[in-house]
N, CA and C atoms as a LAMMPS dump frame, in Angstrom:
ITEM: TIMESTEP
0
ITEM: NUMBER OF ATOMS
393
ITEM: BOX BOUNDS ff ff ff
-5.0000000000000000e+02 5.0000000000000000e+02
-5.0000000000000000e+02 5.0000000000000000e+02
-5.0000000000000000e+02 5.0000000000000000e+02
ITEM: ATOMS id mol type element x y z
1 1 1 N -333.132 268.551 262.352
2 1 2 C -333.016 267.467 261.399
3 1 3 C -331.565 267.028 261.277
4 2 1 N -330.63 267.968 261.202
5 2 2 C -329.218 267.619 261.083
6 2 3 C -328.755 266.811 262.293
7 3 1 N -329.204 267.198 263.475
8 3 2 C -328.809 266.493 264.698
9 3 3 C -329.298 265.047 264.676
10 4 1 N -330.527 264.815 264.214
11 4 2 C -331.08 263.464 264.16
12 4 3 C -330.306 262.599 263.166
13 5 1 N -329.982 263.149 262.015
14 5 2 C -329.216 262.404 261.01
15 5 3 C -327.827 262.091 261.546
16 6 1 N -327.208 263.058 262.197
17 6 2 C -325.861 262.861 262.756
18 6 3 C -325.89 261.786 263.837
19 7 1 N -326.919 261.8 264.703
20 7 2 C -327.047 260.792 265.762
21 7 3 C -327.209 259.398 265.158
22 8 1 N -328.032 259.263 264.132
23 8 2 C -328.227 257.965 263.478
24 8 3 C -326.921 257.499 262.854
25 9 1 N -326.171 258.407 262.259
26 9 2 C -324.899 258.064 261.646
27 9 3 C -323.936 257.538 262.701
28 10 1 N -323.905 258.172 263.882
29 10 2 C -323.009 257.724 264.951
30 10 3 C -323.379 256.338 265.448
31 11 1 N -324.67 256.025 265.56
32 11 2 C -325.083 254.691 265.997
33 11 3 C -324.604 253.643 265.005
34 12 1 N -324.767 253.908 263.731
35 12 2 C -324.32 252.948 262.728
36 12 3 C -322.803 252.84 262.717
37 13 1 N -322.117 253.941 262.865
38 13 2 C -320.658 253.937 262.855
39 13 3 C -320.099 253.273 264.102
40 14 1 N -320.804 253.318 265.224
41 14 2 C -320.324 252.693 266.451
42 14 3 C -320.027 251.221 266.258
43 15 1 N -320.868 250.52 265.574
44 15 2 C -320.649 249.091 265.342
45 15 3 C -319.565 248.861 264.305
46 16 1 N -319.416 249.775 263.363
47 16 2 C -318.357 249.628 262.361
48 16 3 C -316.977 249.806 262.983
49 17 1 N -316.875 250.598 264.039
50 17 2 C -315.587 250.887 264.659
51 17 3 C -315.199 249.881 265.732
52 18 1 N -316.153 249.108 266.236
53 18 2 C -315.883 248.149 267.309
54 18 3 C -316.273 246.752 266.858
55 19 1 N -315.524 245.756 267.323
56 19 2 C -315.918 244.381 267.04
57 19 3 C -317.147 244.025 267.875
58 20 1 N -317.804 242.922 267.541
59 20 2 C -319.062 242.541 268.199
60 20 3 C -318.912 242.399 269.708
61 21 1 N -317.846 241.761 270.148
62 21 2 C -317.674 241.509 271.579
63 21 3 C -317.443 242.803 272.35
64 22 1 N -316.621 243.71 271.839
65 22 2 C -316.382 244.992 272.511
66 22 3 C -317.662 245.813 272.55
67 23 1 N -318.368 245.869 271.433
68 23 2 C -319.625 246.606 271.372
69 23 3 C -320.618 246.049 272.397
70 24 1 N -320.672 244.709 272.497
71 24 2 C -321.558 244.047 273.456
72 24 3 C -321.213 244.451 274.885
73 25 1 N -319.933 244.417 275.247
74 25 2 C -319.545 244.713 276.625
75 25 3 C -319.777 246.173 276.983
76 26 1 N -319.505 247.079 276.077
77 26 2 C -319.754 248.5 276.344
78 26 3 C -321.25 248.732 276.568
79 27 1 N -322.074 248.186 275.689
80 27 2 C -323.525 248.362 275.81
81 27 3 C -324.062 247.669 277.064
82 28 1 N -323.587 246.473 277.36
83 28 2 C -324.066 245.728 278.528
84 28 3 C -323.662 246.395 279.835
85 29 1 N -322.419 246.835 279.918
86 29 2 C -321.941 247.472 281.149
87 29 3 C -322.69 248.77 281.415
88 30 1 N -322.881 249.577 280.38
89 30 2 C -323.596 250.835 280.59
90 30 3 C -325.059 250.579 280.938
91 31 1 N -325.667 249.582 280.334
92 31 2 C -327.057 249.238 280.669
93 31 3 C -327.165 248.729 282.103
94 32 1 N -326.211 247.898 282.522
95 32 2 C -326.237 247.352 283.886
96 32 3 C -326.114 248.47 284.92
97 33 1 N -325.257 249.441 284.661
98 33 2 C -325.091 250.558 285.6
99 33 3 C -326.382 251.367 285.705
100 34 1 N -326.984 251.67 284.564
101 34 2 C -328.233 252.45 284.568
102 34 3 C -329.345 251.674 285.282
103 35 1 N -329.473 250.373 285.001
104 35 2 C -330.515 249.578 285.653
105 35 3 C -330.281 249.46 287.159
106 36 1 N -329.018 249.322 287.573
107 36 2 C -328.716 249.271 289.004
108 36 3 C -329.088 250.58 289.681
109 37 1 N -328.746 251.695 289.052
110 37 2 C -329.102 252.998 289.618
111 37 3 C -330.612 253.172 289.715
112 38 1 N -331.33 252.734 288.711
113 38 2 C -332.794 252.817 288.756
114 38 3 C -333.37 251.932 289.857
115 39 1 N -332.857 250.712 289.987
116 39 2 C -333.348 249.807 291.025
117 39 3 C -333.105 250.388 292.411
118 40 1 N -331.922 250.938 292.63
119 40 2 C -331.605 251.549 293.925
120 40 3 C -332.472 252.791 294.13
121 41 1 N -332.605 253.605 293.08
122 41 2 C -333.411 254.824 293.176
123 41 3 C -334.868 254.552 293.481
124 42 1 N -335.415 253.474 292.947
125 42 2 C -336.808 253.109 293.2
126 42 3 C -336.948 252.148 294.375
127 43 1 N -335.848 251.897 295.071
128 43 2 C -335.811 251.029 296.261
129 43 3 C -336.353 249.626 295.96
130 44 1 N -335.934 249.081 294.836
131 44 2 C -336.329 247.729 294.446
132 44 3 C -335.384 246.736 295.113
133 45 1 N -335.899 245.625 295.628
134 45 2 C -335.023 244.646 296.275
135 45 3 C -334.151 243.918 295.252
136 46 1 N -332.878 243.758 295.574
137 46 2 C -331.954 243.043 294.711
138 46 3 C -331.634 241.653 295.25
139 47 1 N -332.05 241.374 296.46
140 47 2 C -331.79 240.076 297.085
141 47 3 C -333.078 239.555 297.729
142 48 1 N -332.998 238.316 298.211
143 48 2 C -334.131 237.738 298.919
144 48 3 C -335.017 236.861 298.06
145 49 1 N -334.622 236.591 296.851
146 49 2 C -335.405 235.733 295.966
147 49 3 C -334.988 234.278 296.161
148 50 1 N -335.853 233.316 295.813
149 50 2 C -335.47 231.897 295.902
150 50 3 C -334.334 231.58 294.925
151 51 1 N -333.576 230.531 295.227
152 51 2 C -332.449 230.129 294.375
153 51 3 C -332.908 229.856 292.94
154 52 1 N -334.099 229.283 292.78
155 52 2 C -334.6 228.999 291.43
156 52 3 C -334.781 230.286 290.617
157 53 1 N -335.147 231.382 291.27
158 53 2 C -335.292 232.663 290.569
159 53 3 C -333.943 233.161 290.065
160 54 1 N -332.92 233.021 290.914
161 54 2 C -331.589 233.45 290.488
162 54 3 C -331.083 232.6 289.32
163 55 1 N -331.373 231.317 289.35
164 55 2 C -330.981 230.45 288.23
165 55 3 C -331.722 230.836 286.956
166 56 1 N -333 231.176 287.092
167 56 2 C -333.763 231.648 285.93
168 56 3 C -333.203 232.96 285.399
169 57 1 N -332.852 233.884 286.302
170 57 2 C -332.25 235.146 285.88
171 57 3 C -330.96 234.889 285.11
172 58 1 N -330.134 233.989 285.628
173 58 2 C -328.866 233.672 284.979
174 58 3 C -329.087 233.051 283.603
175 59 1 N -330 232.095 283.527
176 59 2 C -330.281 231.438 282.244
177 59 3 C -330.826 232.439 281.234
178 60 1 N -331.754 233.286 281.663
179 60 2 C -332.306 234.288 280.745
180 60 3 C -331.231 235.263 280.302
181 61 1 N -330.369 235.644 281.218
182 61 2 C -329.306 236.577 280.872
183 61 3 C -328.328 235.984 279.886
184 62 1 N -327.917 234.752 280.126
185 62 2 C -326.918 234.142 279.251
186 62 3 C -327.522 233.752 277.914
187 63 1 N -328.634 233.07 277.955
188 63 2 C -329.199 232.537 276.717
189 63 3 C -329.816 233.639 275.86
190 64 1 N -330.75 234.358 276.415
191 64 2 C -331.472 235.319 275.582
192 64 3 C -330.705 236.609 275.359
193 65 1 N -330.107 237.143 276.401
194 65 2 C -329.474 238.444 276.267
195 65 3 C -328.103 238.379 275.607
196 66 1 N -327.24 237.51 276.099
197 66 2 C -325.884 237.457 275.544
198 66 3 C -325.906 237.006 274.094
199 67 1 N -326.507 235.869 273.827
200 67 2 C -326.521 235.373 272.457
201 67 3 C -327.328 236.287 271.538
202 68 1 N -328.455 236.769 272.028
203 68 2 C -329.273 237.669 271.216
204 68 3 C -328.556 238.968 270.906
205 69 1 N -327.934 239.562 271.907
206 69 2 C -327.256 240.836 271.69
207 69 3 C -326.029 240.661 270.803
208 70 1 N -325.3 239.573 270.978
209 70 2 C -324.164 239.309 270.099
210 70 3 C -324.629 239.147 268.651
211 71 1 N -325.762 238.487 268.458
212 71 2 C -326.3 238.322 267.102
213 71 3 C -326.684 239.674 266.505
214 72 1 N -327.298 240.539 267.31
215 72 2 C -327.697 241.864 266.817
216 72 3 C -326.468 242.702 266.491
217 73 1 N -325.478 242.716 267.381
218 73 2 C -324.293 243.525 267.113
219 73 3 C -323.517 242.981 265.915
220 74 1 N -323.513 241.672 265.742
221 74 2 C -322.885 241.077 264.56
222 74 3 C -323.626 241.518 263.299
223 75 1 N -324.958 241.485 263.35
224 75 2 C -325.763 241.896 262.195
225 75 3 C -325.538 243.367 261.855
226 76 1 N -325.394 244.215 262.891
227 76 2 C -325.164 245.637 262.638
228 76 3 C -323.834 245.88 261.939
229 77 1 N -322.893 244.968 262.115
230 77 2 C -321.618 245.093 261.43
231 77 3 C -321.664 244.603 259.998
232 78 1 N -322.707 243.884 259.633
233 78 2 C -322.798 243.292 258.295
234 78 3 C -323.903 243.908 257.43
235 79 1 N -324.951 244.424 258.085
236 79 2 C -326.096 244.977 257.359
237 79 3 C -326.356 246.395 257.841
238 80 1 N -327.043 247.208 257.028
239 80 2 C -327.387 248.565 257.466
240 80 3 C -328.383 248.526 258.633
241 81 1 N -328.285 249.533 259.492
242 81 2 C -329.215 249.624 260.627
243 81 3 C -330.656 249.707 260.149
244 82 1 N -330.874 250.239 258.955
245 82 2 C -332.24 250.353 258.421
246 82 3 C -332.853 248.989 258.114
247 83 1 N -332.043 247.942 258.047
248 83 2 C -332.551 246.578 257.877
249 83 3 C -332.644 245.88 259.233
250 84 1 N -331.616 246.053 260.071
251 84 2 C -331.553 245.342 261.355
252 84 3 C -332.644 245.835 262.313
253 85 1 N -332.809 247.152 262.435
254 85 2 C -333.754 247.705 263.412
255 85 3 C -335.194 247.239 263.189
256 86 1 N -335.735 247.324 261.968
257 86 2 C -337.107 246.847 261.787
258 86 3 C -337.246 245.344 262.04
259 87 1 N -336.207 244.591 261.736
260 87 2 C -336.26 243.152 261.962
261 87 3 C -336.432 242.834 263.446
262 88 1 N -335.84 243.667 264.308
263 88 2 C -335.952 243.445 265.758
264 88 3 C -337.389 243.566 266.261
265 89 1 N -338.247 244.23 265.495
266 89 2 C -339.656 244.341 265.89
267 89 3 C -340.349 242.982 265.878
268 90 1 N -339.798 242.029 265.149
269 90 2 C -340.377 240.692 265.111
270 90 3 C -340.1 239.873 266.358
271 91 1 N -339.153 240.308 267.185
272 91 2 C -338.776 239.535 268.378
273 91 3 C -339.95 239.291 269.335
274 92 1 N -340.741 240.307 269.709
275 92 2 C -341.864 240.024 270.607
276 92 3 C -342.904 239.101 269.981
277 93 1 N -343.06 239.189 268.666
278 93 2 C -344.021 238.325 267.979
279 93 3 C -343.553 236.872 268.067
280 94 1 N -342.274 236.647 267.794
281 94 2 C -341.725 235.294 267.874
282 94 3 C -341.784 234.779 269.302
283 95 1 N -341.508 235.655 270.277
284 95 2 C -341.6 235.263 271.684
285 95 3 C -343.017 234.808 272.026
286 96 1 N -344.006 235.551 271.564
287 96 2 C -345.404 235.177 271.83
288 96 3 C -345.748 233.85 271.166
289 97 1 N -345.268 233.653 269.948
290 97 2 C -345.548 232.393 269.26
291 97 3 C -344.884 231.213 269.971
292 98 1 N -343.676 231.416 270.493
293 98 2 C -342.997 230.347 271.239
294 98 3 C -343.661 230.068 272.588
295 99 1 N -344.315 231.08 273.156
296 99 2 C -344.98 230.907 274.44
297 99 3 C -346.182 229.973 274.346
298 100 1 N -346.745 229.845 273.155
299 100 2 C -347.906 228.957 272.987
300 100 3 C -347.52 227.502 273.259
301 101 1 N -346.541 226.931 272.537
302 101 2 C -346.216 225.525 272.816
303 101 3 C -345.361 225.33 274.075
304 102 1 N -344.498 226.3 274.388
305 102 2 C -343.574 226.104 275.507
306 102 3 C -344.205 226.373 276.869
307 103 1 N -345.101 227.356 276.939
308 103 2 C -345.677 227.746 278.225
309 103 3 C -347.185 227.54 278.299
310 104 1 N -347.772 227.072 277.213
311 104 2 C -349.211 226.855 277.207
312 104 3 C -350.018 228.148 277.167
313 105 1 N -349.411 229.229 276.716
314 105 2 C -350.105 230.517 276.632
315 105 3 C -351.126 230.483 275.502
316 106 1 N -352.166 231.249 275.659
317 106 2 C -353.162 231.414 274.607
318 106 3 C -353.087 232.859 274.127
319 107 1 N -353.076 233.044 272.828
320 107 2 C -353.028 234.392 272.27
321 107 3 C -354.439 234.874 271.964
322 108 1 N -354.708 236.112 272.341
323 108 2 C -356.005 236.731 272.062
324 108 3 C -356.046 237.132 270.588
325 109 1 N -357.23 237.239 270.017
326 109 2 C -357.329 237.649 268.609
327 109 3 C -356.609 238.971 268.32
328 110 1 N -356.676 239.916 269.243
329 110 2 C -355.982 241.197 269.05
330 110 3 C -354.475 241.027 268.996
331 111 1 N -353.942 240.102 269.792
332 111 2 C -352.503 239.836 269.772
333 111 3 C -352.086 239.198 268.449
334 112 1 N -352.907 238.293 267.968
335 112 2 C -352.616 237.644 266.689
336 112 3 C -352.657 238.666 265.559
337 113 1 N -353.681 239.508 265.559
338 113 2 C -353.807 240.548 264.544
339 113 3 C -352.646 241.535 264.622
340 114 1 N -352.294 241.952 265.832
341 114 2 C -351.175 242.88 266.011
342 114 3 C -349.857 242.271 265.563
343 115 1 N -349.632 241.001 265.902
344 115 2 C -348.414 240.317 265.476
345 115 3 C -348.329 240.212 263.964
346 116 1 N -349.449 239.909 263.343
347 116 2 C -349.478 239.828 261.875
348 116 3 C -349.181 241.195 261.261
349 117 1 N -349.708 242.254 261.869
350 117 2 C -349.454 243.611 261.359
351 117 3 C -347.97 243.968 261.487
352 118 1 N -347.367 243.613 262.61
353 118 2 C -345.939 243.887 262.802
354 118 3 C -345.105 243.146 261.77
355 119 1 N -345.379 241.856 261.6
356 119 2 C -344.616 241.061 260.628
357 119 3 C -344.824 241.571 259.197
358 120 1 N -346.039 242.009 258.891
359 120 2 C -346.296 242.579 257.566
360 120 3 C -345.496 243.868 257.381
361 121 1 N -345.421 244.686 258.425
362 121 2 C -344.636 245.914 258.351
363 121 3 C -343.155 245.64 258.15
364 122 1 N -342.629 244.649 258.851
365 122 2 C -341.223 244.274 258.685
366 122 3 C -340.983 243.803 257.255
367 123 1 N -341.896 243.008 256.729
368 123 2 C -341.769 242.521 255.352
369 123 3 C -341.79 243.678 254.352
370 124 1 N -342.668 244.632 254.565
371 124 2 C -342.748 245.791 253.676
372 124 3 C -341.441 246.588 253.707
373 125 1 N -340.882 246.786 254.893
374 125 2 C -339.618 247.516 255.01
375 125 3 C -338.505 246.768 254.287
376 126 1 N -338.443 245.456 254.473
377 126 2 C -337.393 244.663 253.829
378 126 3 C -337.519 244.689 252.311
379 127 1 N -338.732 244.636 251.82
380 127 2 C -338.915 244.659 250.352
381 127 3 C -338.567 246.034 249.777
382 128 1 N -338.686 247.067 250.611
383 128 2 C -338.367 248.413 250.143
384 128 3 C -336.895 248.752 250.263
385 129 1 N -336.123 247.969 250.974
386 129 2 C -334.687 248.214 251.173
387 129 3 C -333.88 247.295 250.272
388 130 1 N -332.72 247.753 249.912
389 130 2 C -331.793 246.876 249.199
390 130 3 C -330.543 246.732 250.054
391 131 1 N -330.119 245.503 250.246
392 131 2 C -328.954 245.234 251.097
393 131 3 C -327.695 245.414 250.286
């Protein structure tokens, strides 16, 4: 139990000790190294895709990952992790909702029910926390 509490404390303190941009680069660089090692280890191809795929990768990386991660690291510097972490659970729900008008996706009843349950859980956590 002490180890788990200490680990959680270090995660919260990490953002307090580093500015958003430094925290972003440390996390991104370490993630990129781990993902590259996994791709090489599993013999996944890193080249040979059409140019449009590379442009999509770049757009997704810049728009969703950079801006999203900067927003999360900024939030961790302003709010407790106990508020920020549960809020991140809403991201897949919002992504699914955006996929309906943007990509013409249809959501199954189970997905709608699950999304509603997730959002209700986030709301319950927020109402139980004080910022």
